[in-house]
C-alpha positions as CSV (number, residue, x, y, z in Angstrom):
1,M,86.1,-10.3,27.0
2,R,87.6,-8.4,24.0
3,K,91.1,-7.5,23.0
4,N,91.8,-3.7,23.0
5,V,88.5,-2.8,24.5
6,S,90.1,-0.4,27.0
7,L,92.1,1.2,24.1
8,L,89.0,1.6,22.0
9,V,87.1,3.2,24.9
10,T,90.0,5.7,25.4
11,V,90.1,6.5,21.6
12,L,86.4,7.0,21.3
13,V,85.9,8.9,24.6
14,L,88.7,11.3,23.9
15,L,88.5,11.8,20.2
16,S,85.8,9.8,18.5
17,V,82.3,10.3,17.4
18,A,81.5,6.7,18.3
19,L,80.5,3.4,16.9
20,T,76.2,3.4,8.6
21,A,73.5,3.3,4.9
22,C,70.4,5.1,2.5
23,A,64.7,7.2,-0.7
24,P,63.3,10.6,-0.3
25,A,61.2,11.7,2.6
26,T,57.9,10.0,2.8
27,T,55.0,9.8,5.3
28,A,53.9,6.6,7.0
29,P,55.9,3.6,5.7
30,S,54.3,1.0,3.5
31,G,53.3,-2.0,5.6
32,G,53.9,-5.6,5.0
33,Q,57.3,-6.1,6.6
34,Q,56.8,-8.6,9.4
35,P,59.4,-8.5,12.2
36,A,60.9,-11.5,13.8
37,A,58.8,-10.9,17.0
38,T,55.9,-8.6,17.3
39,T,54.1,-9.6,20.5
40,A,56.7,-9.0,23.1
41,P,56.4,-5.6,24.9
42,A,59.5,-3.3,25.1
43,Q,61.9,-4.6,27.7
44,G,62.0,-2.9,31.1
45,G,58.3,-2.4,31.7
46,E,54.9,-2.2,30.1
47,T,54.2,0.7,27.8
48,Q,50.7,2.2,27.6
49,P,49.3,2.7,24.1
50,A,49.5,6.3,23.1
51,A,46.2,8.1,22.6
52,G,47.0,9.0,19.0
53,G,48.9,11.8,17.2
54,K,52.1,11.4,15.3
55,L,55.7,10.3,15.6
56,E,58.2,11.9,13.3
57,M,61.2,9.7,12.7
58,F,64.3,11.0,10.9
59,S,67.0,8.8,9.4
60,W,69.0,8.1,6.2
61,W,67.8,4.5,6.0
62,T,66.1,4.3,2.6
63,A,67.7,1.4,0.8
64,G,66.9,-2.3,0.9
65,G,67.6,-4.0,4.2
66,E,67.9,-0.7,6.0
67,A,64.4,0.3,5.1
68,D,63.1,-3.2,5.8
69,G,64.7,-3.3,9.2
70,L,63.3,0.1,10.1
71,N,59.8,-0.9,8.9
72,A,60.1,-4.1,11.1
73,M,60.5,-1.9,14.2
74,Y,57.7,0.4,13.0
75,E,55.4,-2.7,12.8
76,I,56.1,-3.5,16.5
77,Y,55.4,0.1,17.4
78,K,52.2,0.2,15.5
79,K,51.0,-3.0,17.1
80,E,51.6,-1.6,20.6
81,H,50.4,1.9,19.7
82,P,47.9,1.5,16.8
83,G,46.5,5.1,17.0
84,V,49.8,6.8,16.2
85,E,50.7,7.9,12.7
86,I,54.4,7.4,11.9
87,V,56.0,10.0,9.7
88,N,59.0,8.4,8.2
89,A,61.2,11.5,7.4
90,T,64.2,10.1,5.6
91,V,66.9,11.8,3.6
92,A,68.8,9.6,1.2
93,G,72.5,9.4,1.3
94,G,74.9,6.7,2.7
95,A,76.5,7.4,6.1
96,G,74.1,10.3,6.6
97,T,76.0,12.4,4.1
98,N,72.9,14.6,3.3
99,A,70.8,13.9,6.4
100,K,73.1,15.5,8.9
101,A,73.0,18.9,7.2
102,V,69.2,18.8,7.0
103,L,69.0,17.8,10.6
104,S,71.3,20.5,11.9
105,T,69.1,23.1,10.0
106,R,65.9,21.7,11.6
107,L,67.3,21.7,15.1
108,T,68.7,25.2,15.0
109,G,65.5,26.4,13.2
110,G,63.2,25.2,15.9
111,D,61.6,22.5,13.8
112,P,63.0,19.2,15.2
113,P,61.8,15.7,14.3
114,D,60.8,13.8,17.4
115,S,63.6,11.3,17.1
116,F,66.6,11.0,14.7
117,Q,69.4,8.7,13.8
118,L,72.7,9.3,15.5
119,H,76.0,7.5,15.6
120,A,76.5,6.4,19.2
121,G,79.1,8.4,21.2
122,L,80.7,11.8,20.8
123,E,79.0,12.6,17.5
124,V,76.4,14.1,19.9
125,E,78.7,17.1,20.3
126,K,77.8,18.2,16.8
127,Y,74.2,18.7,17.9
128,E,74.9,20.7,21.2
129,P,73.0,18.1,23.3
130,E,72.3,20.3,26.3
131,K,70.7,22.8,24.0
132,Y,68.9,20.6,21.4
133,L,68.5,17.1,22.9
134,Q,66.9,15.4,25.8
135,A,69.0,13.4,28.3
136,L,67.7,9.9,28.6
137,N,69.1,8.8,32.0
138,D,65.7,8.1,33.5
139,L,64.7,5.9,30.5
140,Y,68.0,4.0,30.8
141,A,67.2,3.3,34.4
142,S,63.6,2.3,33.9
143,E,64.4,0.0,30.9
144,G,67.4,-1.6,32.5
145,W,69.6,-0.7,29.5
146,D,72.7,-0.4,31.7
147,K,72.5,-4.2,32.0
148,A,71.3,-5.0,28.5
149,F,74.0,-3.2,26.5
150,P,77.7,-4.1,26.7
151,A,79.7,-2.2,29.4
152,D,82.1,-0.6,26.9
153,L,79.2,0.6,24.7
154,I,77.5,2.1,27.8
155,T,80.7,4.1,28.5
156,L,80.8,5.4,24.9
157,L,77.1,6.4,25.0
158,K,77.6,8.6,28.0
159,Y,78.5,12.3,27.4
160,K,78.7,14.8,30.3
161,D,77.2,12.2,32.6
162,S,74.1,11.7,30.5
163,F,72.9,9.3,27.8
164,W,71.7,11.0,24.6
165,G,70.8,8.1,22.3
166,V,69.5,4.5,22.4
167,P,71.7,2.2,20.3
168,V,70.0,-0.3,18.0
169,N,72.9,-2.2,16.5
170,I,76.6,-2.9,16.0
171,H,78.1,-2.9,12.4
172,R,81.4,-4.1,11.0
173,S,83.0,-2.1,8.2
174,N,85.9,-4.3,7.1
175,V,84.1,-6.9,5.1
176,L,85.2,-8.2,1.7
177,W,82.0,-9.4,-0.1
178,Y,82.4,-11.7,-3.1
179,N,80.4,-13.5,-5.8
180,K,81.0,-17.2,-4.9
181,Q,80.3,-18.5,-8.4
182,V,82.7,-16.0,-10.1
183,L,85.5,-16.9,-7.7
184,A,84.9,-20.6,-8.0
185,D,84.7,-20.5,-11.8
186,N,88.2,-18.9,-11.8
187,N,89.7,-21.2,-9.1
188,I,90.2,-18.3,-6.8
189,E,90.0,-18.4,-3.0
190,P,89.0,-15.3,-1.0
191,P,92.3,-13.4,-0.7
192,K,93.8,-13.2,2.8
193,T,96.6,-10.8,1.8
194,W,96.9,-8.0,-0.7
195,D,99.4,-10.0,-2.7
196,E,96.8,-12.7,-3.1
197,F,94.2,-10.1,-4.0
198,F,96.4,-8.6,-6.7
199,A,97.1,-12.0,-8.2
200,A,93.4,-12.8,-8.2
201,A,92.6,-9.4,-9.7
202,E,95.0,-10.1,-12.6
203,T,93.2,-13.3,-13.4
204,L,89.8,-11.8,-13.2
205,K,90.8,-8.8,-15.3
206,G,92.0,-11.1,-18.0
207,K,88.5,-12.7,-18.1
208,G,86.7,-9.4,-18.5
209,I,85.4,-9.4,-14.9
210,V,85.8,-6.3,-12.7
211,P,88.0,-7.5,-9.8
212,L,86.8,-4.9,-7.2
213,V,83.7,-2.8,-7.5
214,I,83.3,0.5,-5.7
215,G,81.1,3.6,-5.8
216,T,82.4,6.9,-4.5
217,K,79.5,9.2,-5.6
218,E,78.5,10.2,-2.0
219,G,82.0,11.1,-0.8
220,W,82.5,8.6,2.0
221,E,83.1,5.3,0.2
222,A,86.8,5.8,-0.6
223,G,87.4,6.7,3.0
224,H,85.6,3.6,4.1
225,T,87.7,1.4,1.9
226,F,90.9,3.1,3.0
227,E,90.2,2.7,6.7
228,T,90.0,-1.1,6.2
229,V,93.3,-1.0,4.3
230,L,94.9,1.0,7.1
231,A,93.6,-1.4,9.8
232,G,95.3,-4.3,8.0
233,V,98.6,-2.7,7.1
234,L,99.1,-0.9,10.4
235,G,97.5,-3.5,12.8
236,A,95.0,-2.7,15.5
237,D,97.3,-0.8,17.9
238,A,99.0,1.4,15.4
239,Y,95.7,2.1,13.7
240,N,94.2,3.2,17.0
241,G,97.3,5.4,17.4
242,L,96.3,7.5,14.4
243,W,93.4,8.9,16.4
244,T,95.5,9.7,19.5
245,G,98.7,11.0,18.0
246,A,100.6,7.9,19.0
247,T,100.9,7.0,15.3
248,Q,101.7,9.9,12.9
249,W,100.2,10.1,9.4
250,T,103.7,10.5,8.1
251,D,104.5,6.9,9.2
252,P,105.8,4.6,6.4
253,K,103.0,2.2,7.0
254,V,100.5,4.9,6.0
255,T,102.5,5.4,2.8
256,E,102.2,1.6,2.2
257,A,98.5,1.7,2.8
258,L,98.0,4.6,0.3
259,E,100.1,2.8,-2.2
260,T,98.0,-0.3,-1.7
261,L,94.8,1.6,-2.2
262,K,96.2,3.2,-5.3
263,K,96.9,-0.2,-6.8
264,V,93.5,-1.5,-5.7
265,M,91.8,1.3,-7.6
266,S,93.6,0.3,-10.8
267,Y,91.4,-2.9,-10.7
268,A,88.2,-1.0,-9.9
269,N,85.2,-0.3,-12.2
270,T,85.8,2.8,-14.3
271,D,82.4,4.3,-13.4
272,Y,83.0,4.4,-9.7
273,S,82.5,8.1,-9.3
274,A,79.0,7.9,-10.7
275,L,77.9,5.0,-8.4
276,T,76.7,4.7,-4.8
277,W,77.8,1.7,-2.7
278,S,74.7,-0.2,-3.5
279,D,75.0,0.6,-7.2
280,A,78.5,-1.0,-7.0
281,A,77.2,-4.0,-5.1
282,Q,74.8,-4.6,-8.0
283,Y,77.8,-5.7,-10.0
284,L,78.1,-8.7,-7.8
285,V,74.4,-9.6,-8.1
286,D,74.7,-9.3,-11.9
287,G,77.9,-11.5,-12.0
288,K,79.9,-8.6,-13.6
289,G,82.1,-8.0,-10.6
290,A,84.0,-10.3,-8.2
291,M,84.6,-8.5,-4.9
292,H,83.3,-5.4,-2.9
293,I,84.6,-3.8,0.3
294,M,81.7,-2.5,2.3
295,G,80.1,-2.7,5.8
296,D,77.8,-5.5,6.8
297,W,74.6,-3.5,5.9
298,T,75.5,-5.1,2.5
299,D,74.3,-8.4,3.9
300,G,70.9,-6.8,4.5
301,W,70.9,-5.3,1.1
302,F,71.7,-8.6,-0.6
303,T,69.0,-10.3,1.4
304,S,66.4,-7.6,0.3
305,K,67.4,-8.3,-3.3
306,G,66.9,-12.1,-2.9
307,Y,70.5,-12.6,-3.8
308,K,72.2,-15.6,-2.1
309,D,75.3,-16.4,-4.0
310,Y,77.6,-14.2,-1.9
311,G,80.4,-14.9,0.4
312,W,82.3,-12.8,2.9
313,A,85.8,-12.6,4.5
314,P,87.7,-10.0,6.4
315,V,89.4,-7.4,4.1
316,P,92.9,-8.7,3.4
317,G,95.2,-8.2,6.3
318,T,92.4,-7.6,8.9
319,Q,91.8,-11.1,10.1
320,G,91.3,-10.8,13.9
321,T,90.3,-7.1,13.7
322,F,86.7,-5.8,13.8
323,V,86.3,-2.2,12.5
324,A,83.2,-1.1,14.4
325,L,80.4,1.4,14.4
326,S,76.9,1.7,16.1
327,D,73.7,3.5,15.2
328,S,71.4,5.0,17.9
329,F,68.2,7.1,18.1
330,A,68.2,10.4,20.0
331,A,65.3,12.5,21.4
332,A,65.0,16.1,20.3
333,K,64.3,18.8,22.9
334,G,61.0,20.4,22.1
335,A,59.6,17.3,20.4
336,K,56.0,17.8,19.4
337,N,55.0,14.2,20.4
338,Q,56.7,13.5,23.7
339,E,54.8,10.4,24.8
340,N,55.0,8.8,21.3
341,L,58.7,9.6,21.2
342,E,59.4,7.9,24.5
343,N,57.5,4.8,23.4
344,W,59.5,4.7,20.2
345,L,62.8,4.7,22.1
346,K,61.5,1.9,24.3
347,V,60.9,-0.2,21.2
348,A,64.3,0.7,19.7
349,G,66.1,-0.4,22.8
350,S,64.0,-3.5,23.3
351,K,64.9,-7.1,22.7
352,A,61.9,-7.5,20.4
353,G,62.7,-4.4,18.5
354,Q,66.4,-5.3,17.9
355,E,65.6,-8.9,17.0
356,A,63.2,-7.5,14.4
357,F,65.5,-4.8,13.1
358,N,69.0,-6.3,12.9
359,P,68.5,-9.5,10.8
360,K,67.0,-7.4,8.0
361,K,69.4,-4.4,8.5
362,G,72.5,-6.7,8.3
363,S,73.9,-5.9,11.7
364,I,74.1,-7.5,15.2
365,C,72.2,-6.3,18.2
366,A,73.5,-3.7,20.6
367,R,71.9,-5.8,23.3
368,T,73.7,-8.9,24.6
369,D,70.6,-11.1,25.0
370,C,69.3,-11.4,21.3
371,D,68.7,-14.9,20.0
372,P,71.4,-16.0,17.5
373,A,69.0,-18.4,15.9
374,L,67.1,-15.4,14.3
375,F,70.2,-14.4,12.4
376,N,71.8,-15.7,9.2
377,E,75.2,-17.3,8.9
378,Y,77.0,-14.1,8.2
379,L,75.6,-12.3,11.2
380,K,76.2,-15.3,13.5
381,S,79.9,-15.1,12.4
382,A,79.9,-11.3,13.1
383,M,78.6,-12.0,16.6
384,Q,81.4,-14.5,17.2
385,D,84.1,-12.1,15.8
386,W,82.7,-9.2,17.9
387,S,83.3,-11.3,21.0
388,K,86.9,-12.2,20.3
389,D,88.5,-9.8,17.8
390,A,90.5,-6.6,18.4
391,I,87.9,-3.9,18.2
392,V,88.9,-0.7,16.4
393,P,86.8,2.4,15.5
394,S,85.6,3.3,12.0
395,V,86.4,6.9,11.0
396,A,84.2,7.0,7.9
397,H,81.2,6.3,10.1
398,G,81.8,8.5,13.0
399,A,83.7,6.3,15.4
400,A,87.3,7.3,15.4
401,A,87.5,11.1,15.1
402,I,85.6,14.3,15.7
403,E,83.3,15.1,12.8
404,K,85.3,18.0,11.3
405,W,88.4,15.8,11.1
406,A,86.4,12.8,9.7
407,T,84.9,15.0,7.0
408,V,88.3,16.3,5.9
409,Y,89.6,12.7,5.9
410,K,86.8,11.5,3.6
411,D,87.3,14.5,1.2
412,I,91.1,13.7,1.0
413,L,90.4,10.0,0.1
414,T,87.7,10.9,-2.4
415,T,90.3,13.0,-4.2
416,F,93.0,10.4,-3.9
417,A,90.8,7.7,-5.4
418,T,90.8,9.8,-8.6
419,N,94.3,11.3,-8.8
420,G,96.4,8.7,-6.9
421,D,98.8,11.3,-5.5
422,V,100.3,9.5,-2.5
423,A,102.5,12.3,-1.3
424,A,99.8,14.9,-1.5
425,A,97.3,12.7,0.3
426,Q,99.7,11.8,3.1
427,T,100.6,15.4,3.6
428,S,97.0,16.4,3.8
429,L,96.1,13.6,6.2
430,Q,98.9,14.7,8.5
431,Q,97.8,18.3,8.4
432,A,94.2,17.3,9.1
433,C,95.5,15.5,12.3
434,V,97.4,18.6,13.3
435,D,94.3,20.8,12.7
436,A,92.3,18.5,14.9
437,G,94.8,19.2,17.7
438,V,96.0,15.6,17.8
439,C,99.3,15.5,15.8
440,K,102.2,17.9,16.2
């Protein structure tokens, strides 16, 4: 049904961390967020209301649509299990930058949350699943998730013959967001190529408008932007080859991609190092910036801000390519509230839960049976693209490389965004691939 699905599975099963973004830890979330559907029970069987107690949920979803979507699932859970207190243990930081370190400390220290956010796939290796996590095979069987989730996603979720997380969504990273009024006022069409982008950027710069807004404060955003440039310049097959060794980081196309990003950064806001991704997106809301490269959680963030004058397009050169990632929830071994935890996972994997969560989050369902009518125009377009585009993995969000490699990759790009040293960055990227045991 999709191009390159078999290649994606190979990349992710062998090397990836599977198919990301962001307010300090609080207790029970404030109510008021009404999900799309709150009466349907979790799919796959009736759940019995828990007698009481708590459920501690750990994530990095603290901003705008992310928090709204999570609260929508909480509302379903509270309706089905009204006696349970939800402890919303969040750690701010896009892509889990800060949360992962806190989580590792809690797991190894014997103080795990009941459930926590996890990128679907081999990222589970980081948490030594057989030691610190619960296998979820029985839950998959009882809930019928082997039929509800796409076959390729099912394959990616399995590690050492067990399932360790329940996926709640699919995200796209290679989206160019833009202020429709700003582009229209300057007679600019959304650029399809980098040449078109640079021509538009010159026009906008001459009008005192920031052509491309970006924030690199949290250390992953430059790597995010670069992966979308790489996917367009190299094409899907060669991009996938970067994570298998079939494409070397010394390739001239990688040089071209770095040169492209360097030029892109010359049209960026000068305060990028002090901003998060959502701070940068505010430029579009305020009409001070024209374009922004970020994942489709931005759609949920715009919606939460009441902002409607935005458009979207694939990042230049990536038409027909879907750079993908997926979020899931895992179950900690030694969880203090086992019954409440299991009931939470049933909600997370249910049709009702995913239909409530994803329209607010700015993502599409991991399930294949969600109702498209519940989603806005952008998300409907993402559903269509997911079904027909070449699917390639995001490295910035745990889908293309083991975590140690991905971390080095992001550090290299954060430095490059500031110094623009193409040769040094390319040498470092190749060495990171060698250190990961992939390149020779």
